[in-house]
C-alpha positions, 0 to 999 in steps of 0.5 A: 818517515812514518811506520804505521802498524796494524793487525793486532787484536785478541785471539784464542790460543791456536788462532792466527793474526796477520800484522802489517807495517807500512812505511811512508815518507822520503824513502830511497830504499829500505834494507832490513825490516823486522818485528820485535815484541815486548811483554809486560815486565820483559825486555823487547825481543826480536821476533823475526827479520828479513833482509833486502835480499830475502834472508830471514831469521826467527826467534826460536820460540816462533819458528815454524809458526810465524812467517815474515814477508815484505812487499818492497814496492809498497814499503810494507812488512808482514808477520803471519802468526799461526798457532798462537800461544798465550806466551805470544801476548805482547806489544809488537813493534815493526822496525825498518832500516831506511836509507833516505840518502843520508845513510841508514836510519832506524825507524820504529812503528807505534806498536800493536797489541796482540793478546792470546787467550787460553 
């Protein structure tokens, strides 16, 4: 199973970006999917996640600005990021819990850089 993330880039404060992450390979189903980020010198932190039932939760710092969604048929998760701030600058990683018929396995995308200029 491979996760391919895309959509990062450089944007001015107040701008928007949309991240995508698509899973491919031998997949029976995908349960919880999410986005994490890691800024230089900081630990990786949860940004947002969504369960297979559509329940979402967000880091307090992004509530009201970011929206996570998924397309189950395409094995894809999205992160719409609006009103971006310089403190959102980080490498963003997608994460999926994948059922390959042998139990749930963690998979991570390669990371996509998001840079917000002031």
